[in-house]
C-alpha positions as CSV (number, residue, x, y, z in Angstrom):
1,M,-13.0,76.9,104.3
2,T,-16.7,77.3,103.7
3,R,-19.2,74.6,102.8
4,Q,-19.1,75.7,99.2
5,Q,-15.3,75.6,99.2
6,A,-15.3,72.1,100.6
7,A,-17.6,70.9,97.8
8,T,-15.5,72.7,95.2
9,E,-12.4,70.9,96.5
10,I,-14.1,67.6,96.0
11,V,-15.0,68.5,92.4
12,R,-11.4,69.6,91.8
13,R,-9.9,66.4,93.0
14,L,-12.3,64.2,91.0
15,R,-11.6,66.2,87.9
16,E,-7.8,66.0,88.4
17,S,-8.3,62.3,88.5
18,G,-10.0,62.3,85.1
19,Y,-13.6,62.2,86.1
20,D,-16.5,64.5,85.4
21,A,-17.9,66.2,88.5
22,Y,-20.4,69.0,89.1
23,F,-22.5,70.7,91.7
24,A,-26.0,69.2,91.3
25,G,-29.5,69.7,92.4
26,G,-30.9,72.3,94.8
27,C,-27.6,74.0,95.5
28,V,-27.3,75.0,91.8
29,R,-30.9,76.3,91.9
30,D,-30.2,78.3,95.0
31,L,-26.9,79.8,93.7
32,L,-28.6,80.9,90.5
33,L,-31.3,82.5,92.6
34,G,-28.7,84.3,94.7
35,R,-29.6,82.3,97.8
36,E,-27.2,80.6,100.2
37,P,-27.6,76.8,99.8
38,D,-28.2,74.8,102.9
39,D,-25.9,72.1,101.6
40,F,-24.0,71.1,98.5
41,D,-24.3,67.9,96.4
42,V,-21.9,66.7,93.8
43,A,-22.6,64.4,90.9
44,T,-19.8,62.6,89.2
45,S,-18.9,60.0,86.6
46,A,-16.6,58.3,89.2
47,G,-18.1,55.1,90.7
48,P,-18.7,54.9,94.5
49,D,-15.7,52.7,95.0
50,V,-13.5,55.3,93.4
51,V,-14.9,58.0,95.6
52,L,-14.4,56.0,98.7
53,Q,-10.7,55.4,97.7
54,M,-10.0,59.0,96.8
55,F,-11.3,60.5,100.1
56,P,-10.1,58.9,103.3
57,R,-13.1,60.2,105.4
58,S,-15.9,59.0,103.3
59,Y,-18.9,56.7,104.0
60,A,-21.0,54.6,101.7
61,V,-24.6,55.5,102.8
62,G,-26.3,54.3,99.6
63,A,-23.7,52.3,97.7
64,H,-26.4,50.5,95.7
65,F,-27.5,54.0,94.5
66,G,-24.0,55.3,94.2
67,V,-24.2,57.7,97.1
68,V,-21.2,58.4,99.3
69,L,-20.8,61.0,102.0
70,V,-17.4,62.8,101.9
71,V,-16.2,64.6,105.1
72,M,-13.9,67.6,104.6
73,D,-12.1,69.0,107.6
74,T,-11.7,72.7,108.3
75,D,-9.5,74.6,110.7
76,E,-12.3,77.0,111.5
77,E,-14.9,76.7,114.3
78,A,-17.4,75.4,111.7
79,G,-15.8,72.0,112.1
80,S,-16.3,69.4,109.3
81,F,-18.5,69.7,106.2
82,V,-20.3,66.7,104.8
83,T,-21.0,66.6,101.0
84,E,-23.1,64.0,99.3
85,V,-21.3,62.7,96.2
86,A,-23.4,60.6,93.8
87,T,-22.4,58.7,90.7
88,F,-24.2,59.5,87.5
89,R,-26.9,56.9,87.0
90,T,-30.1,55.9,85.3
91,D,-33.0,54.3,87.3
92,G,-35.1,51.2,86.7
93,D,-38.7,50.8,87.8
94,Y,-39.9,52.1,91.2
95,S,-42.1,49.3,92.4
96,D,-42.3,50.7,95.9
97,G,-43.1,54.2,94.8
98,R,-40.0,55.5,96.5
99,R,-36.7,53.9,95.4
100,P,-35.7,52.4,92.0
101,D,-35.5,48.6,92.0
102,R,-32.1,48.9,90.3
103,V,-29.8,51.5,89.1
104,V,-27.2,51.5,86.2
105,F,-24.2,53.8,86.6
106,T,-23.4,55.9,83.6
107,R,-20.8,58.4,82.5
108,S,-23.4,60.6,81.0
109,P,-24.5,63.7,83.0
110,E,-27.5,64.1,80.8
111,E,-28.8,60.6,81.5
112,D,-28.4,61.3,85.2
113,V,-30.3,64.6,85.1
114,R,-33.3,63.2,83.2
115,R,-34.2,60.8,86.0
116,R,-34.4,63.7,88.5
117,D,-37.6,65.4,89.8
118,F,-38.0,69.0,88.6
119,T,-36.3,71.1,86.0
120,I,-35.2,73.7,88.5
121,N,-33.5,70.9,90.4
122,G,-32.0,69.3,87.3
123,M,-29.1,71.6,86.5
124,L,-25.4,70.9,86.9
125,L,-22.8,73.5,87.6
126,D,-19.0,73.7,87.2
127,P,-17.7,75.6,90.2
128,A,-14.4,76.4,88.6
129,K,-16.1,78.1,85.7
130,L,-18.5,79.8,88.1
131,S,-15.7,81.4,90.1
132,A,-14.0,82.4,86.8
133,G,-17.1,84.0,85.6
134,V,-17.4,81.8,82.5
135,E,-20.7,82.0,80.7
136,N,-21.3,78.2,80.3
137,A,-20.8,77.2,83.9
138,V,-24.2,75.6,84.0
139,L,-25.2,72.4,82.2
140,D,-28.9,72.5,81.5
141,F,-30.4,69.6,79.6
142,V,-34.0,70.1,80.8
143,G,-34.7,73.9,80.5
144,G,-34.2,74.5,84.2
145,R,-32.8,78.0,83.7
146,A,-35.8,79.1,81.6
147,D,-38.2,77.7,84.3
148,L,-36.2,79.4,87.0
149,S,-36.5,82.8,85.2
150,A,-40.2,82.1,84.5
151,R,-40.8,81.1,88.2
152,V,-42.2,77.7,87.3
153,V,-42.1,74.3,88.9
154,R,-42.1,71.7,86.1
155,A,-41.5,68.0,86.3
156,I,-38.7,66.6,84.1
157,G,-40.2,64.5,81.3
158,D,-43.5,62.7,82.0
159,A,-44.9,64.3,85.2
160,S,-47.1,61.3,86.0
161,L,-44.2,58.9,85.7
162,R,-42.0,61.2,88.0
163,F,-44.8,61.1,90.6
164,R,-45.3,57.4,90.3
165,E,-41.6,56.8,90.9
166,D,-41.7,58.8,94.1
167,R,-45.1,60.0,95.5
168,L,-43.4,62.4,97.8
169,R,-42.4,64.5,94.8
170,M,-46.0,65.8,94.8
171,L,-45.5,67.4,98.2
172,R,-42.1,68.6,97.1
173,A,-43.6,70.4,94.1
174,V,-46.0,72.2,96.5
175,R,-43.2,73.1,98.8
176,F,-40.9,74.5,96.1
177,A,-43.7,76.5,94.5
178,A,-44.6,78.0,97.9
179,R,-41.0,78.6,99.1
180,F,-40.0,80.5,95.9
181,D,-43.4,82.0,95.1
182,F,-43.5,80.0,91.8
183,V,-46.4,78.5,90.0
184,I,-46.8,74.8,89.2
185,E,-46.8,74.2,85.5
186,P,-50.2,73.1,84.2
187,A,-49.3,69.5,83.1
188,T,-47.4,69.0,86.4
189,L,-50.4,70.3,88.4
190,A,-52.8,68.0,86.5
191,A,-50.5,65.0,87.2
192,I,-50.5,65.9,90.9
193,R,-54.3,66.1,91.0
194,A,-54.6,62.8,89.2
195,E,-52.1,61.1,91.5
196,A,-53.1,62.9,94.8
197,A,-54.9,59.9,96.4
198,N,-51.7,57.8,96.1
199,I,-49.8,60.1,98.5
200,S,-51.0,57.6,101.1
201,D,-48.4,55.2,99.8
202,V,-45.7,57.5,101.3
203,S,-44.5,56.7,104.8
204,R,-46.0,59.0,107.4
205,E,-42.6,60.1,108.6
206,R,-41.7,61.4,105.2
207,V,-45.0,63.2,104.8
208,R,-44.6,64.7,108.3
209,E,-41.1,66.1,107.4
210,E,-42.3,67.6,104.2
211,L,-45.3,69.3,105.8
212,A,-43.0,70.6,108.6
213,R,-40.8,72.2,106.0
214,M,-43.8,73.9,104.4
215,L,-44.8,75.2,107.8
216,T,-41.4,76.6,108.7
217,E,-39.9,78.0,105.5
218,G,-41.8,81.3,105.8
219,R,-44.5,80.7,103.2
220,A,-46.9,78.4,105.1
221,R,-50.1,80.0,103.9
222,R,-49.2,79.7,100.2
223,A,-48.1,76.1,100.8
224,F,-51.4,75.1,102.3
225,E,-53.4,77.0,99.6
226,L,-51.4,74.9,97.1
227,L,-52.1,71.7,99.1
228,D,-55.8,72.5,98.7
229,E,-55.5,73.4,95.0
230,T,-53.7,70.2,94.1
231,G,-56.1,68.0,96.0
232,L,-53.4,66.8,98.4
233,L,-54.8,68.4,101.5
234,G,-57.7,66.1,101.9
235,H,-55.4,63.1,101.7
236,V,-52.6,64.2,104.1
237,L,-54.6,66.3,106.5
238,P,-58.3,65.6,106.1
239,E,-58.9,67.2,109.6
240,V,-57.6,70.5,108.3
241,A,-59.5,70.2,105.0
242,R,-62.8,70.0,107.0
243,M,-62.2,73.6,108.2
244,K,-63.3,74.9,104.7
245,G,-66.7,76.5,104.7
246,V,-67.1,76.3,108.5
247,E,-68.6,79.7,109.3
248,Q,-67.6,81.7,112.4
249,P,-69.4,84.6,114.3
250,P,-68.6,87.7,112.3
251,Q,-68.4,89.9,115.4
252,Y,-65.3,87.9,116.5
253,H,-64.1,86.6,113.1
254,P,-64.8,89.2,110.4
255,E,-62.1,87.5,108.3
256,G,-64.3,84.6,107.3
257,D,-64.5,80.8,108.0
258,V,-62.2,78.6,110.0
259,W,-60.1,77.8,106.9
260,V,-59.5,81.4,106.0
261,H,-58.7,82.2,109.6
262,T,-56.2,79.4,109.8
263,L,-54.5,80.5,106.6
264,M,-54.2,84.0,108.0
265,V,-52.6,82.6,111.1
266,L,-50.1,80.6,109.0
267,E,-49.3,83.6,107.0
268,Q,-47.7,85.1,110.1
269,L,-45.3,82.3,110.7
270,P,-41.7,83.4,109.9
271,A,-39.1,81.3,108.3
272,C,-37.4,79.1,110.9
273,A,-40.5,79.2,113.2
274,A,-40.4,76.6,115.9
275,P,-42.0,73.5,114.5
276,T,-44.2,73.0,117.5
277,L,-45.5,76.6,117.2
278,A,-46.1,76.1,113.5
279,W,-48.2,72.9,114.1
280,G,-50.0,74.6,117.0
281,A,-50.9,77.4,114.6
282,L,-52.2,74.9,112.0
283,L,-54.2,72.9,114.4
284,H,-55.4,75.3,117.1
285,D,-59.0,75.4,115.8
286,V,-59.1,71.9,114.4
287,G,-61.9,71.1,116.8
288,K,-64.3,73.7,115.4
289,P,-65.7,71.7,112.4
290,A,-67.1,69.0,114.8
291,T,-68.5,71.5,117.3
292,F,-70.1,74.0,115.0
293,R,-73.6,75.1,116.3
294,R,-75.8,77.9,115.1
295,A,-77.3,79.2,118.4
296,P,-80.1,81.8,118.6
297,D,-77.7,84.5,119.5
298,R,-74.7,83.5,117.3
299,I,-72.5,80.7,115.9
300,R,-70.9,78.8,118.7
301,F,-68.2,76.1,119.0
302,D,-68.9,74.6,122.5
303,G,-66.0,72.5,123.7
304,H,-63.9,73.0,120.6
305,V,-60.7,73.2,122.6
306,E,-61.3,69.8,124.2
307,V,-62.4,68.2,120.9
308,G,-59.5,69.9,119.1
309,V,-57.0,68.3,121.6
310,R,-58.4,64.9,120.8
311,V,-58.4,65.5,117.0
312,A,-54.8,66.9,117.1
313,E,-53.6,63.9,119.2
314,G,-54.9,61.7,116.4
315,V,-53.2,63.7,113.7
316,L,-49.9,63.8,115.6
317,R,-50.0,60.1,116.4
318,R,-50.7,59.2,112.8
319,L,-47.8,61.3,111.6
320,R,-45.5,59.7,114.2
321,F,-44.6,62.8,116.2
322,S,-42.4,62.3,119.2
323,N,-44.0,62.4,122.7
324,E,-42.2,65.6,123.5
325,E,-43.4,67.4,120.4
326,T,-46.9,66.1,120.8
327,D,-47.1,67.3,124.4
328,Q,-46.1,70.8,123.4
329,I,-48.4,71.1,120.3
330,V,-51.4,69.7,122.3
331,A,-50.6,72.2,125.2
332,L,-50.7,75.1,122.7
333,I,-54.2,73.9,121.5
334,H,-55.4,73.2,125.0
335,N,-54.4,76.6,126.4
336,H,-55.0,79.0,123.5
337,M,-58.3,80.2,124.7
338,R,-57.1,80.9,128.3
339,F,-55.8,84.3,127.3
340,G,-59.4,85.5,127.4
341,D,-59.3,85.3,131.2
342,V,-55.8,86.6,131.7
343,R,-56.9,89.9,133.2
344,Q,-59.1,88.2,135.7
345,M,-56.7,85.5,136.8
346,K,-55.5,85.4,140.4
347,E,-51.8,86.2,140.7
348,S,-51.1,82.5,141.5
349,T,-53.1,81.3,138.4
350,L,-51.3,83.8,136.2
351,K,-47.9,82.7,137.4
352,R,-48.8,79.1,136.9
353,F,-49.9,80.0,133.4
354,F,-46.5,81.5,132.8
355,R,-44.9,78.3,133.9
356,L,-46.2,76.5,130.8
357,R,-43.3,75.0,128.9
358,D,-42.0,77.4,126.2
359,F,-44.6,80.0,127.2
360,P,-43.4,82.5,124.5
361,E,-44.9,80.0,122.0
362,H,-48.3,80.3,123.7
363,L,-48.0,84.0,123.7
364,E,-47.1,84.2,120.0
365,L,-49.9,81.8,119.0
366,H,-52.3,84.2,120.9
367,R,-50.9,87.2,119.1
368,M,-51.3,85.5,115.7
369,D,-54.8,84.3,116.5
370,C,-56.0,87.8,117.5
371,S,-54.2,89.4,114.5
372,A,-56.0,87.0,112.2
373,S,-59.5,87.8,113.6
374,H,-60.7,90.8,115.6
375,G,-57.3,92.4,115.7
376,D,-57.5,93.4,119.5
377,L,-54.1,92.8,121.0
378,S,-54.9,94.2,124.4
379,L,-54.8,90.9,126.2
380,Y,-51.6,89.9,124.4
381,D,-50.0,93.2,125.5
382,F,-51.1,92.7,129.1
383,A,-49.8,89.1,129.2
384,K,-46.6,90.0,127.5
385,E,-45.9,92.9,129.8
386,R,-46.5,90.8,132.9
387,F,-44.6,87.8,131.6
388,E,-41.5,89.9,130.8
389,N,-41.5,91.9,134.0
390,I,-42.2,89.3,136.7
391,P,-38.9,88.0,137.9
392,A,-38.4,84.3,137.1
393,E,-37.9,83.5,140.8
394,H,-41.3,85.0,141.6
395,V,-43.0,82.8,138.9
396,R,-41.4,79.6,140.2
397,P,-40.1,80.4,143.7
398,R,-38.7,77.9,146.2
399,P,-41.8,76.6,148.2
400,V,-42.1,78.2,151.6
401,L,-44.1,75.2,152.8
402,T,-43.2,71.6,152.0
403,G,-44.7,68.2,152.8
404,A,-42.0,67.7,155.4
405,D,-43.2,70.9,157.1
406,L,-46.7,69.6,157.2
407,I,-45.6,66.3,158.7
408,A,-43.4,68.1,161.3
409,A,-46.5,70.1,162.2
410,G,-48.4,66.9,162.9
411,Y,-50.3,66.4,159.7
412,Q,-50.6,62.9,158.3
413,P,-50.1,62.4,154.5
414,G,-53.5,61.8,152.9
415,P,-56.0,62.9,150.3
416,L,-55.9,66.5,151.4
417,F,-52.1,66.8,151.5
418,K,-51.6,67.9,147.9
419,E,-54.5,70.3,148.1
420,M,-53.0,71.9,151.3
421,L,-49.6,72.3,149.6
422,T,-51.2,73.8,146.5
423,F,-53.2,76.3,148.7
424,A,-49.9,77.2,150.5
425,E,-48.2,77.8,147.2
426,D,-51.1,80.0,146.0
427,A,-50.7,82.1,149.1
428,Q,-47.0,82.4,148.4
429,L,-47.4,83.3,144.8
430,E,-50.0,85.9,145.8
431,G,-47.7,87.5,148.4
432,R,-49.8,86.4,151.4
433,A,-47.2,84.0,152.8
434,A,-43.5,84.7,152.9
435,S,-42.5,82.1,155.4
436,A,-43.4,78.5,156.4
437,E,-45.0,79.9,159.6
438,E,-47.3,82.3,157.7
439,A,-48.2,79.5,155.2
440,L,-48.9,77.0,157.9
441,A,-51.2,79.5,159.7
442,L,-53.2,80.0,156.6
443,V,-53.4,76.2,156.0
444,R,-54.7,75.6,159.5
445,K,-57.4,78.2,159.0
446,E,-58.4,76.9,155.5
447,F,-58.4,73.2,156.4
448,P,-59.8,73.0,160.0
449,A,-61.0,69.5,159.5
450,A,-57.5,68.3,158.8
451,R,-56.5,68.7,162.4
452,S,-52.8,68.2,163.2
453,T,-51.9,65.8,166.0
454,P,-49.2,66.8,168.4
455,L,-46.4,64.3,168.2
456,P,-44.1,63.1,171.0
457,P,-40.7,64.9,171.4
458,G,-38.2,63.8,168.8
459,V,-40.7,62.2,166.5
460,P,-41.3,65.3,164.2
461,E,-37.7,65.3,163.2
462,V,-37.9,61.6,162.2
463,L,-41.1,62.2,160.2
464,K,-39.6,65.4,158.7
465,S,-36.6,63.4,157.3
466,Q,-38.9,60.8,156.0
467,G,-41.0,63.4,154.3
468,Q,-37.9,64.9,152.7
469,K,-36.9,61.5,151.3
470,S,-40.4,60.8,150.0
């Protein structure tokens, strides 16, 4: 059983019990576009209590809004499929700009459709007629098929009202237009521009998730161009909006200003790109507007990496990113200029560079950064070849010298201890020390002031075990 078959079975059972039931929303749009839907939603005249009784494995996740999740088991490795089943309804006022204050269940599919967001998402589909190849398989009360053919994103009914009901719909309009390479219908576009400042009413988490989808659906450049055209960019990401018009030195950035460069980087993000890489691509030069300086020789951005890290941390904190995601995105920004020194790095420095978490993301950001500017990929090729050909055990080998070894040799833990161990590890990574004895000899030569003290017989072993425990 596939996901579509599971949803079809739900529709079949509801209809056999005397209720209307259809596929609804985005899955209908995607099927008509010849795309594989990510999930399937069902709209029905059956009330939520009826749905809960008909399907043993079902859960009321939004009973007030008539939404029930129905779980259908499958014998295949895919496991269970979850389908959202919603009762036809009309909505009251949206005083919080997100949810209706009250809903009224109805048996009319047309009334249900007319409270939805966009015409391309407002069609219903009879799966039985679809499989039979019947012409009128689609119920279209709002002109969704015509807009789908014309490649238009249009709000259902009064666009301003739709956006006042749920401000997030403004970002969704941008995302759908970018994802499908559609245009936003003029009245819908005008309504977004008029309401853009009110996007601040939407929770930061919802904004973050919508932006993340824009960045990872394979059309990130177009999405951010539309965010700019609609006036939303300055309200959701003012730090990115400030990139516009910030000149760059033409000898390194013939493509244009920081905004154009960033768009060209985003253009290279594939569908399903890692979210951390996508956000790193968006924010890697976010420190440039604040550090722009026209020096006698050329335009400079002194300290833009450090400033960019601080600005990005503020953005990520505001959008409620997890600590783990924040750490990786900030690391991408912090390290993106280090590739300029990659040929001159000592072997130990290079190997530590390769130890960065998810280093392939750093490598890919560098490739995109170069491709969107001067086009010279020689440093990328060098780093990629070394990264792929140095065995992992050579990048992160088992240390030949440990703190316990230093203690056993008579050194007392202190301020120099970490420096001595780092020096020993450098020697190991560079092939100058293959054993504890060789590393210890180099340490004694490099740190003559940290003289070891001979210890009485038997004491080194005790200290060694203590060092291991510590």
